[in-house]
Each structure stands twice: as structure tokens, then as C-alpha cells.
N, C-alpha and C positions, 0 to 999 in steps of 0.2 A: 491858750486863747486862740480861737480861729477867727481870722479876719475875713472880711468880705471878699478880698482879692483871691484867697484860697478857695472860698466857696464857689466862685464863678467857674472854676475848672471842673467841678464834679459832674455837671450835666454833660460836658464834652467828653470826659473819660467814659461815662456810662454809654454814650452814643457810639464811641469807637469800639468798645467791648461788644456791644450788641451786633454791630456790623461784622466784626471779626468772627463771632459765633455763627452768624448766618453764612459767611463764606465757608467756614469749616463744614457746616452742615451740607451745603450744596456740593462741595468738593467730595465729601464722604459719600454722598449719594451717587455722584458720578463714578467714583472708584468702585463702589459696590456694583453698579451697573456693568462696568467694564469687566469685573471679575466673574460675572455669571457665565456658566458653561454654554457652549453652543447648543442649538436645538438638536434633539435626537435625529439620527439619520435612519430613514426607513429602509430596511433590507428585505427585498421580496424573497419568498421561498425559504424562510427559516425552517430548520429541522424541527423546531417545536410545533410546527403546524401539522402534526399528524404523522410524522415519519420516524419518530423515535423508536417505536417497537420494531421487532423483526418483520421482514416481509413475508416470511413463511414459517410454518411449524415443521420441525424435522424429526424423523423417526429412523433410528439406526436399523438397517435391514440386511446387512451383510458385511463381512470382512474378507478381503481377498489378498493373498500373498502374491507379490510380484517381484520381478528382478529389476530394481531401479530405485534409487533413493531421492530423486530430485523432483520430478514433475509429472503431471498427468494431463491428458487431453482426450476428449471423447468426440467422435464423429462417425456417423454412418454405421453404427453397430460395432465399432472397434475402439479400444482404449489404447492410447499411445503413452508410453512411460519412458521418461528420461532418467538414466543414471548420470553420474558425474561425467562418465566417458562412454556411455552407451545409449542407444535408442532401441526400444522394443515395441512390438505391437501384439495385443491380445484380442481374441475374438470376444463375442458377446457372452460366452460362457467362461471367460477368463482362462482360456487355453492359449499358450504361447504360440503365436503365428509367425513371427519374424524377429530377427535381431540384427542390429548393425553394431559390430564391435569396434569399428574405426570411423566414428562420425566426424572426425576432424580432418579426414583426408580432403585435400583441396583448399585448405585455408592458407592464406599467405602469411598471416601472423601466428605466432605460437599461442595456442589455446589448449586448455585442459579441463574445462568445466562447462557443463550445460545446466542451466537452472530449470525452473518450471517452464513448461512449453504450452503451446496452443496449436490447434489444427483448424484450418479453414480452407474450403474449396479443394480438398485433396492435397494440401500442403501443410507441413509442420513448421511452425514458427518457433524459433529458439533464441534466447539470449545466451550468447557464448562469450567466454572470457578466459584469461589465465588467472586462476585464483590460488592463493597460497596464504594460509595463516591470517585470514581476515582482510587481505589486500588483493586488489584486482587490477588488471591492465588488459589492453587489447580487446576491449568490449566491442561487440558487434551483433547485428541482427542476422541470423542465418535462417534460410528457408530450405527445407528438405522435401523431396517427393515422398508422400505418405505411403505409397505402395512399395517403392524400392528402398526407402529409408536412406536415400542418397542426397548429398548436397546439390542444390540447384543454383543458388545465388546467395550473396551476402550484401548487406547494406552498411554503409559507413556510420560509425557512431560519432555524435557531436560532443567532443570533450568540453566545449564551452557551456554545455548544459549544467555542469557541476556534478553530474552523476559519476560516482567513482566505483560502482559495482552494479551488476544486474542479476537479480535473483529470480525474476519471472517476467513473462511476456503475455499479453492478451490481445487478440484481434477483435476490433470493434467495427464491424461493417456499417453500422448505422451512422457513425460519424466519420467513416473512412480513415480510421486510426489504428495504429499499433501502439499499445501502451507498455512501457517498461517500468518496473519497480526496483528498488534497491534495498538490500538487507543492511547496508552499512549504517552505523550511527552518524549523528551529526547532520550536516546540511543535505548530504546525498539522499538519506532515507526519509526526508520530509516531503518529497514530491513524487508525483507520477509524471512520466516523461512521454510526450506524444510525438510519434512519427507518422508520416503519410503512408497509408496502406499501399498506394500505387507506386509512388516514387521512392519511398524510404527517406524522404527529406525530414529533417527535424523541424517540428512545428511549435515547440514550447513545452512548458511544464506547469503543473497545477499543484498548489500547496495543500497538503493534507492537514486538516484541523479537527480534532487533535491528531497527533502522529502516532500510528501504531508502532510498537517496538519490534524490530527485527522482522520485517515483512519477508515472507518466503515465497508465497504463491499468489497468483493473480488470475482472474477470469472475468470476462464480460458476459452479462446476461440482462436483456430487456431493459436497457437504459442505465444499468448499474455496473460498477466495478466492484468485484468481491476480492478480498485479500485475506490470506492466512498470515497470522503473526505468531512467531515462536516466543511469545511474551510470558509464558508460564515457566517457573523454575521446576524442571522435572525432578530434581533431587528432593524437592519439598512436596511433590505431588500436585503442583499447581497446573491447572489446565491452560492450554493455548486457546486461541479465539479466531473466529471468522468475523471480519468487518466488511462494511460496504460504504460506497459513496456514489452519489448520482453524477452521471456524466453531464457536464454542461461546459462546453468549450468556450463559452462567452465569459466565464468566470475564472479568475486566477486562483481562487481558494475554494476548496470543497470540504463540506462537513462530513466527517467520518462517524459512522454509527455502528454499534455492535449488532451483529446478526446471529451468532451462535457461539455458545461456550462449549468447547469440545471436552466435556467431562465424562463422556461415555466410551472413550477409546479403550483398547485392551490394557494399555499401560502408558502413563504420560511419558512422552519422549520428545521427538523433534518433529513438529508439523512441517509439511513441505507444500506440495502443489494442490491446486483446486481446479475442478472442472464441472461442467453440467451436462447431463444427458437430458436434453430438453424434451424429447419425445416421450420419455418414460417419467419425467418429473423427478429426476434424481440429482442430488449433489454428491460429488465424489471428492474425497479429501485423502491425501497420502500422508502416511506417518512412518517414522523410523523409531525403533526402540532397540535397546541393548548396548549401543555404543555411547561412550562418553564424548561429548562434542566440545571442543575447545577452539575458539576463534573460527567457528564455522566448519571445522574438520574433525572427523572421527579420530580419537586418541585413546585407544584401549577400550575395554568393555566393563560393563557393570557386573557385579557378582551374579553368577548363574548363566552368563552369556559368553559364548566364544565366537559369535558373529552377530552382525546387525541384521535385524528383521525389517523388511519393508512391506507395508500393508496399505491397502486402499479401503477406506471406510465408505460404505454406500448408504446414503441417507435418502429416504423418500421424503418429499417435501409437499406440503399442502398450503393453500392460501390461508 
């Protein structure tokens, strides 16, 4: 039997329940609002806006044997080639014109390795270091007289940059910069490092996104940095690649885009330096084949080879 005294509490209970449900609804709405992601950030100049494809079409037009396994640079009808411990100059017909067998004379620190080089205003720019089994020290920028192939000056390396190896160098007169790249894995190989062209002072680094694997060579051309990457497994016949990124010193991160798959070389091996003959509209890429490379150093030869062959592949390029 339900008495009137119990019945009088029923409306009050229903009212309290309704208020409680309303409070939960309002709180849930507030929580849902708070959980919403922030508004999208507009990023100007995305690569998707028409820059994904290659800038040029490339046609292989010649292969030239040279003495030097590291880098190349073209200026004024001459091709300059760096070996690990040599500098050479070839004329426009690929005849050997001069050789420096002791390019490390005049260095205060112990060095044994030159990477990819560049030439600008009659001077050769080189990243020089002591390199052994994948590790480097005593990194520095060296400038040589292009005519005499003799050291003129060096610039101090900024160890605080985080760079642990230098595989290539490029002169960029448009931004007044000298750019260094790193072959090393990890943090060092994720950036391009900028130095002042006039003073040699370190100016900062720019994050590559995505990061090419094992960058070997670097060159500047018309607002872009081009990089060669030894990212193909030669034992499996995988090709290496040329990549590019637009120079914009106002940005900390640069989008990396594929430019050329190097699937038409004589035999897949180790890609190295890159340069441009702008007057003739050519891209030059150096390649090594025959030697087995372990931790960045030749360690024996593949079957059928008793020495390493160094070649420059000459590509005509069209818009």
C-alpha cells in the first residue's frame, strides 16, 4: 500500500533527475567542444602546388672516364674532379689538363678526404675532413685556386651545428651561401648546413623533408639545391637518385622532391658528385663501379674487376 506521504516525493525526484540529465548534457557538449582539433594552419608554397614533377627532362648524351672518385664541378669550359686525396682538371674535350697530388698541403689539422666540390669565380670549394670507416673529424671548408689547384684559405667548421660528416659542398651566389651536406645517418644527414659565402661564418641549417638516404653530392642551380643519394642497393641492381629542394632561407624545413632516377648508368654502383654546365644545358653526375663499398670506403672488388672505374655521365636537359 502506497501512502500519500510517499507519493509526494515522486515529483521532486523526477525534477532532480531532469536537472541532472540537463547538467550532464551541457557538460558533455562542453567537453566535446574542448576536444575539437585546432583549425588547419595554412602553409604557403606547398610542393603539391605544381612542383612535384621534375623540373627538366634528361637524355644521356655521353660517358667520360676520369681520375677521381668523389666530386665534380664545371666552370668556364673546364671540369674539376676530386678524388679522395687528389684534385684534377679536364678541358672541354675531357683531356686531363692538370693534377694536384697533394691537396692537403697547408692544412693545420689532419685530413685525408675531399668530398663533392664546387667551383665559383675561379676558386674550387671543397668540404675536407679526416674520414675512416664511416666516421669523420676535422671538418672544414677549403678554397683552392682553380688554375693552380693550390690551397688558398680555409674556413672553420661549426661543430655546434650537429654535422658529423661532410660529403659535398655547393656555392649559392644568389643567397650568398655555401651549403654543406652530410652522408652520415641520423641527425647529421637530415639537414643542409649554411655558411656565409664572404666570411665563412655559420648561418644555420635547414631540415630536409623527407630525408634522402646517404647524400653524396650537392649543387646549386637557379634557386634549387640538387642532391645525389646513394640510396639504391647496387647488389640488387637498384638505381640511385637525384633529388632537389627549393632554397628559401626564411624557412627552417625544405620539401625534397625527386628529380631523376639514375637507371641508365653503365652499371649500378656508387653515385657521387653532381654539377651543371649551364651554358650547354647539361647535368653531370659522377659514378663509381667495380669496388665493394663498406662504411663509405672501398673494400675489395666485385667479380670481374681488379680496380674501381670512375665515370661522369653527361645528361642533356630540356624544360
